[in-house]
Backbone as a printed PyTorch tensor [residue, N CA C, xyz], in Angstrom:
tensor([[[ 66.6570, 117.8690, 104.6370],
         [ 67.1020, 118.0190, 103.2590],
         [ 68.5080, 117.4380, 103.0640]],

        [[ 69.4060, 117.7020, 104.0160],
         [ 70.7570, 117.1700, 103.8930],
         [ 70.7600, 115.6470, 103.8610]],

        [[ 69.9180, 115.0460, 104.7040],
         [ 69.8500, 113.5790, 104.7330],
         [ 69.4140, 113.0340, 103.3930]],

        [[ 68.4210, 113.7200, 102.7520],
         [ 67.9430, 113.2820, 101.4470],
         [ 69.0310, 113.3890, 100.4030]],

        [[ 69.8260, 114.4760, 100.5090],
         [ 70.8850, 114.6760,  99.5270],
         [ 71.9450, 113.5850,  99.6460]],

        [[ 72.3200, 113.2540, 100.8820],
         [ 73.3150, 112.2010, 101.0670],
         [ 72.8100, 110.8650, 100.5410]],

        [[ 71.5180, 110.6050, 100.7740],
         [ 70.9370, 109.3510, 100.2950],
         [ 70.9490, 109.2950,  98.7770]],

        [[ 70.6710, 110.4430,  98.1280],
         [ 70.6410, 110.4820,  96.6680],
         [ 72.0210, 110.2680,  96.0690]],

        [[ 73.0680, 110.6550,  96.7890],
         [ 74.4250, 110.5280,  96.2690],
         [ 75.0120, 109.1310,  96.4680]],

        [[ 74.3810, 108.3670,  97.3030],
         [ 74.9520, 107.0550,  97.6020],
         [ 75.1360, 106.1720,  96.3600]],

        [[ 74.1680, 106.0910,  95.4620],
         [ 74.3910, 105.2720,  94.2590],
         [ 75.5920, 105.7490,  93.4400]],

        [[ 75.7850, 107.0850,  93.3460],
         [ 76.9370, 107.6070,  92.6180],
         [ 78.2340, 107.2120,  93.3110]],

        [[ 78.2500, 107.3130,  94.6310],
         [ 79.4420, 106.9420,  95.3830],
         [ 79.7450, 105.4540,  95.2150]],

        [[ 78.6950, 104.6380,  95.1920],
         [ 78.8860, 103.1990,  95.0120],
         [ 79.4160, 102.8960,  93.6160]],

        [[ 78.8990, 103.6130,  92.6160],
         [ 79.3950, 103.4070,  91.2480],
         [ 80.8570, 103.8170,  91.1360]],

        [[ 81.2200, 104.9140,  91.7910],
         [ 82.6230, 105.3320,  91.7780],
         [ 83.5160, 104.2540,  92.3700]],

        [[ 83.0870, 103.7090,  93.4900],
         [ 83.8770, 102.6720,  94.1710],
         [ 84.0180, 101.4360,  93.2910]],

        [[ 82.9310, 101.0140,  92.6870],
         [ 82.9750,  99.8300,  91.8330],
         [ 83.8330, 100.0620,  90.6000]],

        [[ 83.7860, 101.2970,  90.0590],
         [ 84.5980, 101.6120,  88.8840],
         [ 86.0820, 101.5950,  89.2480]],

        [[ 86.4180, 102.1190,  90.4130],
         [ 87.8070, 102.0810,  90.8750],
         [ 88.2760, 100.6390,  91.0120]],

        [[ 87.4530,  99.7890,  91.6150],
         [ 87.8260,  98.3830,  91.7960],
         [ 88.0010,  97.6700,  90.4650]],

        [[ 87.1170,  97.9580,  89.5200],
         [ 87.1940,  97.3250,  88.2000],
         [ 88.4850,  97.7040,  87.4920]],

        [[ 88.8120,  98.9980,  87.4950],
         [ 90.0390,  99.4620,  86.8480],
         [ 91.2580,  98.9340,  87.5910]],

        [[ 91.2090,  98.9660,  88.9110],
         [ 92.3420,  98.5010,  89.7140],
         [ 92.6310,  97.0290,  89.4520]],

        [[ 91.5980,  96.2260,  89.3120],
         [ 91.7910,  94.8090,  89.0350],
         [ 92.5760,  94.6160,  87.7390]],

        [[ 92.1410,  95.3070,  86.6900],
         [ 92.8100,  95.1800,  85.3910],
         [ 94.2500,  95.6900,  85.4510]],

        [[ 94.4430,  96.8340,  86.0730],
         [ 95.7710,  97.4460,  86.1140],
         [ 96.7320,  96.6690,  87.0070]],

        [[ 96.2760,  96.2660,  88.1760],
         [ 97.1440,  95.5510,  89.1050],
         [ 97.4740,  94.1490,  88.6170]],

        [[ 96.5530,  93.5490,  87.8770],
         [ 96.8230,  92.2250,  87.3140],
         [ 97.9430,  92.3120,  86.2910]],

        [[ 97.9830,  93.4290,  85.5770],
         [ 99.0120,  93.6180,  84.5600],
         [100.3380,  94.1080,  85.1040]],

        [[100.2920,  94.9610,  86.1370],
         [101.5190,  95.5300,  86.7010],
         [101.3130,  95.7980,  88.1850]],

        [[102.0590,  95.0870,  89.0130],
         [101.8550,  95.1730,  90.4600],
         [102.1410,  96.5630,  91.0120]],

        [[103.0420,  97.3240,  90.3500],
         [103.4500,  98.6190,  90.8850],
         [102.8360,  99.7980,  90.1350]],

        [[101.7010,  99.5810,  89.4560],
         [101.0540, 100.6740,  88.7330],
         [100.7280, 101.8100,  89.7070]],

        [[101.0180, 103.0720,  89.3290],
         [100.7370, 104.1970,  90.2320],
         [ 99.2410, 104.3380,  90.5200]],

        [[ 98.9080, 104.6870,  91.7350],
         [ 97.5070, 104.8680,  92.0980],
         [ 96.8780, 105.9980,  91.2970]],

        [[ 97.6730, 106.9930,  90.9350],
         [ 97.1530, 108.1140,  90.1490],
         [ 96.6660, 107.6480,  88.7800]],

        [[ 97.3230, 106.6350,  88.2340],
         [ 96.9050, 106.0840,  86.9380],
         [ 95.5500, 105.3950,  87.0830]],

        [[ 95.3720, 104.6520,  88.1610],
         [ 94.0970, 103.9680,  88.4060],
         [ 92.9770, 104.9770,  88.5720]],

        [[ 93.2280, 106.0260,  89.3400],
         [ 92.2090, 107.0540,  89.5590],
         [ 91.8230, 107.7170,  88.2460]],

        [[ 92.8120, 108.0310,  87.4200],
         [ 92.5470, 108.6980,  86.1420],
         [ 91.7310, 107.8100,  85.2090]],

        [[ 92.1210, 106.5290,  85.1170],
         [ 91.4040, 105.6190,  84.2250],
         [ 89.9980, 105.3140,  84.7450]],

        [[ 89.8120, 105.4270,  86.0570],
         [ 88.4840, 105.2090,  86.6340],
         [ 87.6060, 106.4500,  86.5030]],

        [[ 88.2240, 107.5580,  86.1170],
         [ 87.4660, 108.7900,  85.9220],
         [ 87.0510, 109.4730,  87.2150]],

        [[ 87.8680, 109.3090,  88.2560],
         [ 87.5580, 109.9500,  89.5390],
         [ 88.7220, 110.8290,  89.9640]],

        [[ 88.4340, 111.8370,  90.7740],
         [ 89.4720, 112.7110,  91.2820],
         [ 90.2570, 112.0620,  92.3950]],

        [[ 91.4000, 112.6650,  92.7310],
         [ 92.2390, 112.1280,  93.7910],
         [ 91.4940, 112.0870,  95.1310]],

        [[ 90.6970, 113.1330,  95.3930],
         [ 89.9510, 113.1710,  96.6460],
         [ 88.9840, 112.0160,  96.7660]],

        [[ 88.2280, 111.7520,  95.6820],
         [ 87.2800, 110.6360,  95.6710],
         [ 88.0120, 109.3100,  95.8380]],

        [[ 89.1330, 109.1920,  95.1440],
         [ 89.9000, 107.9450,  95.2120],
         [ 90.3460, 107.6660,  96.6410]],

        [[ 90.9640, 108.6530,  97.2710],
         [ 91.5290, 108.4150,  98.6040],
         [ 90.4690, 108.3570,  99.6990]],

        [[ 89.2910, 108.8850,  99.4370],
         [ 88.2030, 108.6890, 100.4070],
         [ 87.7900, 107.2230, 100.4390]],

        [[ 87.8530, 106.5840,  99.2920],
         [ 87.5010, 105.1650,  99.2130],
         [ 88.6560, 104.2670,  99.6360]],

        [[ 89.8610, 104.6230,  99.2080],
         [ 91.0320, 103.7760,  99.4750],
         [ 92.1970, 104.6710,  99.8860]],

        [[ 92.4290, 104.8040, 101.1790],
         [ 93.4440, 105.7420, 101.6750],
         [ 94.8770, 105.4000, 101.3090]],

        [[ 95.1350, 104.1330, 100.9290],
         [ 96.4950, 103.7530, 100.5500],
         [ 96.4500, 102.5310,  99.6310]],

        [[ 97.6280, 102.1790,  99.1160],
         [ 97.7130, 101.0540,  98.1750],
         [ 97.2740,  99.7460,  98.8230]],

        [[ 97.6810,  99.5200, 100.0470],
         [ 97.3170,  98.2790, 100.7160],
         [ 95.8080,  98.1250, 100.8040]],

        [[ 95.1220,  99.2020, 101.1800],
         [ 93.6610,  99.1450, 101.2990],
         [ 93.0250,  98.8010,  99.9580]],

        [[ 93.5770,  99.3460,  98.8770],
         [ 93.0220,  99.0910,  97.5470],
         [ 93.2260,  97.6470,  97.1160]],

        [[ 94.4670,  97.1630,  97.1820],
         [ 94.7160,  95.8190,  96.6600],
         [ 94.0170,  94.7550,  97.4920]],

        [[ 93.9140,  94.9650,  98.7940],
         [ 93.2020,  94.0070,  99.6270],
         [ 91.7200,  93.9750,  99.2830]],

        [[ 91.1480,  95.1520,  99.0370],
         [ 89.7240,  95.1920,  98.7040],
         [ 89.4610,  94.5880,  97.3340]],

        [[ 90.3590,  94.8330,  96.3830],
         [ 90.2170,  94.2280,  95.0510],
         [ 90.2150,  92.7140,  95.1780]],

        [[ 91.1600,  92.1870,  95.9550],
         [ 91.2430,  90.7370,  96.1120],
         [ 90.0050,  90.1830,  96.8070]],

        [[ 89.5870,  90.8440,  97.8890],
         [ 88.3980,  90.3730,  98.6130],
         [ 87.1650,  90.4050,  97.7120]],

        [[ 87.0490,  91.4630,  96.9280],
         [ 85.9030,  91.6120,  96.0230],
         [ 85.8800,  90.4770,  95.0110]],

        [[ 87.0290,  90.1860,  94.4340],
         [ 87.1060,  89.1210,  93.4400],
         [ 86.8550,  87.7500,  94.0620]],

        [[ 87.4030,  87.5150,  95.2360],
         [ 87.1780,  86.2380,  95.8970],
         [ 85.7070,  86.0610,  96.2600]],

        [[ 85.0370,  87.1650,  96.5530],
         [ 83.6130,  87.0850,  96.8560],
         [ 82.8380,  86.6180,  95.6320]],

        [[ 83.2510,  87.0880,  94.4360],
         [ 82.5820,  86.6600,  93.2120],
         [ 82.7580,  85.1570,  92.9880]],

        [[ 83.9760,  84.6800,  93.2300],
         [ 84.2390,  83.2400,  93.0960],
         [ 83.4110,  82.4540,  94.1110]],

        [[ 83.3820,  82.9480,  95.3330],
         [ 82.6310,  82.2570,  96.3860],
         [ 81.1450,  82.2110,  96.0620]],

        [[ 80.6040,  83.3140,  95.5530],
         [ 79.1740,  83.3710,  95.2310],
         [ 78.7770,  82.3560,  94.1620]],

        [[ 79.7300,  81.9810,  93.3090],
         [ 79.4010,  81.0390,  92.2350],
         [ 79.0710,  79.6480,  92.7610]],

        [[ 79.4420,  79.3380,  94.0120],
         [ 79.1420,  78.0210,  94.5780],
         [ 77.6370,  77.7900,  94.6350]],

        [[ 76.9070,  78.7700,  95.1420],
         [ 75.4520,  78.6340,  95.2310],
         [ 74.8250,  78.5610,  93.8430]],

        [[ 75.3690,  79.3170,  92.9040],
         [ 74.8470,  79.2940,  91.5380],
         [ 75.0230,  77.9120,  90.9140]],

        [[ 76.1810,  77.3100,  91.1180],
         [ 76.4350,  75.9730,  90.5640],
         [ 75.5220,  74.9260,  91.1880]],

        [[ 75.2860,  75.0280,  92.4820],
         [ 74.4280,  74.0460,  93.1510],
         [ 72.9900,  74.1070,  92.6610]],

        [[ 72.5800,  75.2330,  92.1230],
         [ 71.2120,  75.3500,  91.5960],
         [ 71.0470,  74.6250,  90.2740]],

        [[ 72.1470,  74.3800,  89.5630],
         [ 72.0430,  73.8080,  88.2160],
         [ 72.8420,  72.5170,  88.0260]],

        [[ 73.5660,  72.0730,  89.0450],
         [ 74.4000,  70.8810,  88.9260],
         [ 74.1330,  69.9310,  90.0880]],

        [[ 74.4810,  68.6630,  89.8810],
         [ 74.5030,  67.7100,  90.9930],
         [ 75.5760,  68.1810,  91.9660]],

        [[ 75.4400,  67.8760,  93.2660],
         [ 76.3880,  68.3990,  94.2510],
         [ 77.8550,  68.1280,  93.9350]],

        [[ 78.1790,  66.8950,  93.5060],
         [ 79.5860,  66.6010,  93.2360],
         [ 80.0900,  67.3180,  91.9940]],

        [[ 79.2170,  67.4770,  90.9910],
         [ 79.6000,  68.2470,  89.8080],
         [ 79.8220,  69.7080,  90.1750]],

        [[ 78.9480,  70.2440,  91.0020],
         [ 79.0800,  71.6420,  91.4260],
         [ 80.4010,  71.8530,  92.1620]],

        [[ 80.7460,  70.9160,  93.0370],
         [ 81.9890,  71.0250,  93.7980],
         [ 83.1980,  70.9910,  92.8750]],

        [[ 83.2070,  70.0380,  91.9420],
         [ 84.3750,  69.9140,  91.0400],
         [ 84.4890,  71.1270,  90.1210]],

        [[ 83.3840,  71.6270,  89.6050],
         [ 83.4340,  72.8020,  88.7330],
         [ 83.8620,  74.0430,  89.5120]],

        [[ 83.4290,  74.1280,  90.7510],
         [ 83.8380,  75.2680,  91.5670],
         [ 85.3430,  75.2360,  91.8240]],

        [[ 85.8790,  74.0560,  92.0270],
         [ 87.3210,  73.9100,  92.2070],
         [ 88.0600,  74.3950,  90.9600]],

        [[ 87.5230,  74.0890,  89.7910],
         [ 88.1320,  74.5690,  88.5430],
         [ 88.0870,  76.0940,  88.4590]],

        [[ 86.9790,  76.6730,  88.8730],
         [ 86.8600,  78.1300,  88.8490],
         [ 87.8780,  78.7810,  89.7810]],

        [[ 88.0700,  78.1710,  90.9220],
         [ 89.0390,  78.6960,  91.8690],
         [ 90.4430,  78.6170,  91.2750]],

        [[ 90.7450,  77.5250,  90.5990],
         [ 92.0610,  77.3640,  89.9720],
         [ 92.2590,  78.4070,  88.8770]],

        [[ 91.2430,  78.6050,  88.0510],
         [ 91.3440,  79.5950,  86.9840],
         [ 91.5640,  80.9880,  87.5490]],

        [[ 90.8760,  81.2800,  88.6270],
         [ 91.0550,  82.5890,  89.2560],
         [ 92.4790,  82.7310,  89.7930]],

        [[ 92.9550,  81.7000,  90.4890],
         [ 94.2880,  81.7620,  91.0920],
         [ 95.3550,  81.9760,  90.0340]],

        [[ 95.2130,  81.3470,  88.8690],
         [ 96.2180,  81.4810,  87.8220],
         [ 96.0800,  82.8020,  87.0570]],

        [[ 94.8510,  83.2130,  86.7880],
         [ 94.6290,  84.4220,  85.9990],
         [ 95.0160,  85.6840,  86.7580]],

        [[ 94.9560,  85.6250,  88.0840],
         [ 95.2100,  86.8090,  88.8910],
         [ 96.6040,  86.7810,  89.5130]],

        [[ 97.5600,  86.1680,  88.8040],
         [ 98.9210,  86.1000,  89.3380],
         [ 99.5080,  87.4940,  89.5410]],

        [[ 99.2090,  88.4260,  88.6340],
         [ 99.7050,  89.7930,  88.7770],
         [ 99.1540,  90.4570,  90.0190]],

        [[ 97.9020,  90.1850,  90.3110],
         [ 97.2920,  90.7270,  91.5240],
         [ 97.9630,  90.1320,  92.7570]],

        [[ 98.3500,  88.8710,  92.6650],
         [ 99.0530,  88.2430,  93.7810],
         [100.3720,  88.9630,  94.0500]],

        [[101.0710,  89.3510,  92.9920],
         [102.3160,  90.0930,  93.1620],
         [102.0530,  91.4420,  93.8330]],

        [[100.9630,  92.0850,  93.4310],
         [100.6100,  93.3700,  94.0280],
         [100.3120,  93.2170,  95.5100]],

        [[ 99.6360,  92.1250,  95.8670],
         [ 99.3280,  91.8710,  97.2760],
         [100.5950,  91.6640,  98.0930]],

        [[101.5140,  90.8960,  97.5330],
         [102.7540,  90.6280,  98.2640],
         [103.5720,  91.9010,  98.4530]],

        [[103.5280,  92.7870,  97.4450],
         [104.2740,  94.0330,  97.5500],
         [103.6020,  95.0210,  98.4860]],

        [[102.2760,  94.9810,  98.5320],
         [101.5350,  95.9530,  99.3380],
         [101.5620,  95.6170, 100.8190]],

        [[101.5780,  94.3320, 101.1370],
         [101.5250,  93.9540, 102.5510],
         [102.2320,  92.6320, 102.7760]],

        [[102.8560,  92.5100, 103.9110],
         [103.5010,  91.2510, 104.2870],
         [102.8180,  90.6450, 105.5080]],

        [[101.6220,  91.1430, 105.8110],
         [100.9220,  90.6980, 107.0250],
         [100.0510,  89.4770, 106.7940]],

        [[100.0550,  88.9430, 105.5660],
         [ 99.2560,  87.7620, 105.2740],
         [100.1590,  86.6920, 104.6860]],

        [[ 99.9280,  85.4560, 105.0840],
         [100.8010,  84.3780, 104.6600],
         [100.5080,  83.8400, 103.2770]],

        [[ 99.2710,  83.9330, 102.8260],
         [ 98.9340,  83.3710, 101.5200],
         [ 97.6450,  83.9750, 101.0090]],

        [[ 97.4230,  83.8120,  99.7050],
         [ 96.1830,  84.3000,  99.1120],
         [ 94.9890,  83.5570,  99.6890]],

        [[ 95.1690,  82.2810,  99.9740],
         [ 94.0620,  81.5030, 100.5270],
         [ 93.5970,  82.0960, 101.8510]],

        [[ 94.5420,  82.5690, 102.6630],
         [ 94.1780,  83.1620, 103.9460],
         [ 93.4070,  84.4640, 103.7490]],

        [[ 93.7990,  85.2410, 102.7330],
         [ 93.1200,  86.5110, 102.5030],
         [ 91.6550,  86.3270, 102.1440]],

        [[ 91.3600,  85.2920, 101.3860],
         [ 89.9810,  85.0650, 100.9860],
         [ 89.2720,  84.0790, 101.8900]],

        [[ 89.7770,  83.9170, 103.0950],
         [ 89.3100,  82.8530, 103.9840],
         [ 87.8160,  82.9150, 104.2470]],

        [[ 87.2670,  84.0920, 104.5590],
         [ 85.8530,  84.1840, 104.9090],
         [ 84.9290,  83.7230, 103.8050]],

        [[ 84.9670,  84.3760, 102.6250],
         [ 84.0940,  83.9640, 101.5250],
         [ 84.3330,  82.5290, 101.0760]],

        [[ 85.5930,  82.1290, 101.0060],
         [ 85.9100,  80.7700, 100.5570],
         [ 85.3800,  79.7400, 101.5400]],

        [[ 85.5490,  80.0120, 102.8210],
         [ 85.0630,  79.0770, 103.8360],
         [ 83.5610,  78.8960, 103.7400]],

        [[ 82.8270,  79.9810, 103.5410],
         [ 81.3640,  79.8830, 103.4170],
         [ 80.9730,  79.0890, 102.1710]],

        [[ 81.6750,  79.3170, 101.0720],
         [ 81.3750,  78.5870,  99.8370],
         [ 81.6810,  77.1000,  99.9940]],

        [[ 82.8410,  76.8000, 100.5760],
         [ 83.2290,  75.4080, 100.7800],
         [ 82.2520,  74.7050, 101.7190]],

        [[ 81.8490,  75.3830, 102.7800],
         [ 80.8810,  74.8020, 103.7120],
         [ 79.5890,  74.4410, 103.0070]],

        [[ 79.1100,  75.3440, 102.1660],
         [ 77.8800,  75.1080, 101.4090],
         [ 78.0330,  73.8810, 100.5130]],

        [[ 79.1440,  73.7980,  99.7930],
         [ 79.3650,  72.6900,  98.8680],
         [ 79.5650,  71.3640,  99.5960]],

        [[ 80.3430,  71.3860, 100.6710],
         [ 80.5660,  70.1450, 101.4250],
         [ 79.2820,  69.6360, 102.0600]],

        [[ 78.4900,  70.5250, 102.6130],
         [ 77.2200,  70.1060, 103.2260],
         [ 76.2900,  69.4790, 102.1990]],

        [[ 76.2030,  70.0970, 101.0110],
         [ 75.3320,  69.5700,  99.9600],
         [ 75.7860,  68.1770,  99.5330]],

        [[ 77.1000,  67.9870,  99.4230],
         [ 77.6210,  66.6880,  99.0000],
         [ 77.4950,  65.6430, 100.0990]],

        [[ 77.6800,  66.0500, 101.3450],
         [ 77.5370,  65.0900, 102.4430],
         [ 76.0920,  64.6060, 102.5340]],

        [[ 75.1520,  65.5150, 102.3530],
         [ 73.7340,  65.1330, 102.3740],
         [ 73.4000,  64.1940, 101.2240]],

        [[ 74.0620,  64.4000, 100.0830],
         [ 73.8160,  63.5470,  98.9200],
         [ 74.5780,  62.2250,  99.0050]],

        [[ 75.4990,  62.1240,  99.9530],
         [ 76.2750,  60.8950, 100.0930],
         [ 77.3720,  60.7530,  99.0700]],

        [[ 77.8120,  61.8680,  98.4680],
         [ 78.8130,  61.7990,  97.4000],
         [ 80.2270,  62.0750,  97.8870]],

        [[ 80.3970,  62.4800,  99.1470],
         [ 81.7250,  62.6250,  99.7220],
         [ 81.7190,  62.0090, 101.1250]],

        [[ 82.8990,  61.7780, 101.6690],
         [ 82.9980,  61.2030, 103.0110],
         [ 82.4400,  62.2010, 104.0190]],

        [[ 81.8140,  61.7390, 105.0690],
         [ 81.2340,  62.6440, 106.0640],
         [ 82.2950,  63.2240, 106.9960]],

        [[ 81.9320,  64.3360, 107.6340],
         [ 82.7660,  64.9000, 108.6890],
         [ 83.9140,  65.7680, 108.2410]],

        [[ 83.9520,  66.1500, 106.9530],
         [ 85.0460,  66.9890, 106.4810],
         [ 84.8220,  68.4440, 106.9030]],

        [[ 85.8740,  69.0810, 107.3710],
         [ 85.8050,  70.4890, 107.7620],
         [ 86.2810,  71.3570, 106.5960]],

        [[ 85.7410,  72.5610, 106.4570],
         [ 86.1830,  73.4650, 105.3810],
         [ 87.6870,  73.6970, 105.3970]],

        [[ 88.2790,  73.8120, 106.5890],
         [ 89.7190,  74.0320, 106.6660],
         [ 90.4990,  72.8530, 106.0980]],

        [[ 89.9690,  71.6360, 106.2330],
         [ 90.6220,  70.4610, 105.6440],
         [ 90.6710,  70.6030, 104.1250]],

        [[ 89.5480,  71.0420, 103.5610],
         [ 89.4610,  71.1990, 102.1130],
         [ 90.4310,  72.2750, 101.6300]],

        [[ 90.4480,  73.4130, 102.3120],
         [ 91.3220,  74.5200, 101.9100],
         [ 92.7890,  74.0850, 101.9510]],

        [[ 93.1630,  73.3280, 102.9750],
         [ 94.5370,  72.8230, 103.0480],
         [ 94.8310,  71.8600, 101.9060]],

        [[ 93.8310,  71.0510, 101.5490],
         [ 94.0280,  70.0560, 100.4920],
         [ 94.2790,  70.7090,  99.1380]],

        [[ 93.6560,  71.8410,  98.8820],
         [ 93.8190,  72.4930,  97.5720],
         [ 94.8640,  73.5990,  97.6050]],

        [[ 95.5520,  73.7710,  98.7380],
         [ 96.5300,  74.8510,  98.8660],
         [ 97.6560,  74.7430,  97.8400]],

        [[ 97.8590,  73.5450,  97.3060],
         [ 98.8840,  73.3670,  96.2830],
         [ 98.6420,  74.1870,  95.0320]],

        [[ 97.4240,  74.6290,  94.8200],
         [ 97.1300,  75.4780,  93.6540],
         [ 98.0370,  76.6940,  93.6230]],

        [[ 98.2830,  77.2590,  94.8060],
         [ 99.0560,  78.4880,  94.8810],
         [100.5530,  78.2550,  94.7580]],

        [[100.9430,  76.9930,  94.5790],
         [102.3470,  76.6600,  94.3450],
         [102.6270,  76.4090,  92.8690]],

        [[101.5900,  76.3950,  92.0430],
         [101.7520,  76.1340,  90.6140],
         [102.1510,  77.4230,  89.8990]],

        [[103.1130,  77.3050,  88.9810],
         [103.5720,  78.4690,  88.2160],
         [102.4860,  78.8820,  87.2240]],

        [[101.8860,  80.0740,  87.3940],
         [100.8070,  80.5030,  86.5020],
         [101.2930,  80.8520,  85.1020]],

        [[102.6140,  80.9910,  84.9380],
         [103.1530,  81.3650,  83.6320],
         [103.5100,  80.1390,  82.7910]],

        [[103.3980,  78.9570,  83.3730],
         [103.6980,  77.7380,  82.6420],
         [102.4200,  77.0380,  82.1940]],

        [[102.5510,  75.7600,  81.8700],
         [101.3890,  74.9700,  81.4460],
         [100.6680,  74.4860,  82.7000]],

        [[ 99.9280,  75.3990,  83.3330],
         [ 99.3780,  75.1320,  84.6570],
         [ 98.1310,  74.2630,  84.6480]],

        [[ 97.3770,  74.2600,  83.5470],
         [ 96.0790,  73.5750,  83.5550],
         [ 96.1630,  72.0770,  83.8090]],

        [[ 97.0580,  71.3320,  83.1260],
         [ 97.1360,  69.8880,  83.4100],
         [ 97.5160,  69.6060,  84.8620]],

        [[ 98.4400,  70.3910,  85.4190],
         [ 98.8510,  70.1630,  86.8050],
         [ 97.7010,  70.4590,  87.7680]],

        [[ 97.0000,  71.5490,  87.5120],
         [ 95.8730,  71.8960,  88.3850],
         [ 94.7870,  70.8320,  88.3030]],

        [[ 94.5240,  70.3400,  87.1010],
         [ 93.4950,  69.3080,  86.9170],
         [ 93.8680,  68.0360,  87.6750]],

        [[ 95.1380,  67.6160,  87.5640],
         [ 95.5740,  66.4120,  88.2870],
         [ 95.4420,  66.6040,  89.7900]],

        [[ 95.8650,  67.7610,  90.2690],
         [ 95.7790,  68.0260,  91.7020],
         [ 94.3390,  67.9830,  92.1870]],

        [[ 93.4440,  68.6570,  91.4700],
         [ 92.0570,  68.7280,  91.9050],
         [ 91.3380,  67.3920,  91.7450]],

        [[ 91.7260,  66.6080,  90.7380],
         [ 91.1670,  65.2590,  90.6060],
         [ 91.5630,  64.3910,  91.8040]],

        [[ 92.8180,  64.5180,  92.2380],
         [ 93.2750,  63.7690,  93.4080],
         [ 92.4950,  64.1860,  94.6570]],

        [[ 92.2840,  65.4800,  94.7990],
         [ 91.5190,  65.9730,  95.9500],
         [ 90.1020,  65.4240,  95.9010]],

        [[ 89.4980,  65.4530,  94.7150],
         [ 88.1220,  64.9850,  94.5770],
         [ 88.0320,  63.4910,  94.8760]],

        [[ 89.0250,  62.7170,  94.4210],
         [ 89.0380,  61.2830,  94.7130],
         [ 89.1160,  61.0560,  96.2240]],

        [[ 89.9260,  61.8600,  96.8930],
         [ 90.0380,  61.7350,  98.3370],
         [ 88.7470,  62.0860,  99.0520]],

        [[ 88.0370,  63.0770,  98.5520],
         [ 86.7600,  63.4660,  99.1530],
         [ 85.7200,  62.3610,  98.9850]],

        [[ 85.7710,  61.6530,  97.8600],
         [ 84.7740,  60.6110,  97.5840],
         [ 85.0560,  59.3380,  98.3750]],

        [[ 86.3160,  59.1070,  98.7240],
         [ 86.6670,  57.8780,  99.4580],
         [ 85.9310,  57.8450, 100.7870]],

        [[ 85.1790,  56.7780, 101.0220],
         [ 84.4380,  56.6430, 102.2640],
         [ 83.0780,  57.3070, 102.2520]],

        [[ 82.6220,  57.7230, 101.0500],
         [ 81.2870,  58.3270, 100.9510],
         [ 80.2330,  57.2960, 101.3450]],

        [[ 79.1480,  57.7830, 101.9080],
         [ 78.0990,  56.8770, 102.3870],
         [ 77.3610,  56.2080, 101.2450]],

        [[ 77.3820,  56.8450, 100.0730],
         [ 76.6790,  56.2720,  98.9340],
         [ 75.1920,  56.4820,  98.9710]],

        [[ 74.7150,  57.3810,  99.8400],
         [ 73.2780,  57.6560,  99.9170],
         [ 72.7700,  58.2170,  98.6070]],

        [[ 73.6650,  58.9150,  97.9200],
         [ 73.3130,  59.4260,  96.5970],
         [ 74.4120,  59.0350,  95.6380]],

        [[ 74.0860,  58.6090,  94.4380],
         [ 75.0910,  58.1930,  93.4730],
         [ 75.7140,  59.4280,  92.8500]],

        [[ 77.0360,  59.4920,  92.8040],
         [ 77.7000,  60.6530,  92.2330],
         [ 77.4290,  60.7200,  90.7400]],

        [[ 77.5560,  61.9130,  90.1890],
         [ 77.3270,  62.1070,  88.7550],
         [ 78.3270,  61.2950,  87.9460]],

        [[ 79.5870,  61.2300,  88.4280],
         [ 80.6090,  60.4810,  87.7100],
         [ 80.2740,  58.9940,  87.6950]],

        [[ 79.8410,  58.4620,  88.8400],
         [ 79.4740,  57.0500,  88.9010],
         [ 78.2820,  56.7550,  88.0070]],

        [[ 77.3250,  57.6510,  88.0000],
         [ 76.1350,  57.4560,  87.1800],
         [ 76.4920,  57.4410,  85.7060]],

        [[ 77.4500,  58.3130,  85.3190],
         [ 77.8900,  58.3570,  83.9300],
         [ 78.5730,  57.0510,  83.5390]],

        [[ 79.4320,  56.5340,  84.4460],
         [ 80.1030,  55.2570,  84.1740],
         [ 79.0940,  54.1320,  84.0420]],

        [[ 78.0730,  54.1410,  84.8970],
         [ 77.0690,  53.0760,  84.8770],
         [ 76.3120,  53.1170,  83.5510]],

        [[ 75.9770,  54.3240,  83.0940],
         [ 75.2570,  54.4670,  81.8290],
         [ 76.1010,  53.9980,  80.6560]],

        [[ 77.3930,  54.4020,  80.6600],
         [ 78.2910,  54.0110,  79.5600],
         [ 78.4830,  52.5050,  79.5200]],

        [[ 78.5910,  51.8780,  80.7040],
         [ 78.7820,  50.4210,  80.7640],
         [ 77.5700,  49.7060,  80.2020]],

        [[ 76.3970,  50.2460,  80.5130],
         [ 75.1630,  49.6260,  80.0210],
         [ 75.0580,  49.6930,  78.5060]],

        [[ 75.6120,  50.7800,  77.9460],
         [ 75.5430,  50.9080,  76.4940],
         [ 76.4890,  49.9740,  75.7820]],

        [[ 77.6540,  49.7520,  76.4240],
         [ 78.6580,  48.9130,  75.7740],
         [ 78.5050,  47.4470,  76.0850]],

        [[ 77.6750,  47.1540,  77.1440],
         [ 77.5270,  45.7630,  77.5680],
         [ 76.6170,  44.9720,  76.6280]]])
């Protein structure tokens, strides 16, 4: 009977955890030093429930960041189902940039909570690496990027995103940076598959010719 009861409570416990993460994301993005008691209250959970899930601030902010990065990483597979490989890669890069800029407050919370990590990119390394691997493999098979690129090479290439001021006019700078990265990825492509951008240029030329 006890085993059945614990099993029945699991969905409630999972909902509590997800509600805490949802509230924490909003609150920490707005104010890095928001009291944990405020997050617990807005999530509608008691202190005991809160601390069973997240024993301290560091545990909470790290989990919020990992959870959010997982959502960004998961979008890679979704994009590949509906886009050409090179389009999926470029759009995913834009999503990553939007996330990095929108979650600047969360970045401040991470820096205040722990000094054991060198950068946000390192914190999301696992999910991001898997997403990048998926995208690079799809593009290499299509012949739209140069062969032999490692996920770590890509992550280093886009690391400049985290140097852009999120409070300024960040979009043009991020777009230029990511366009440069994409151009570098395409240089030396085998051409086994025509990129979406090349195909668009070919179509436009045919119309104007």
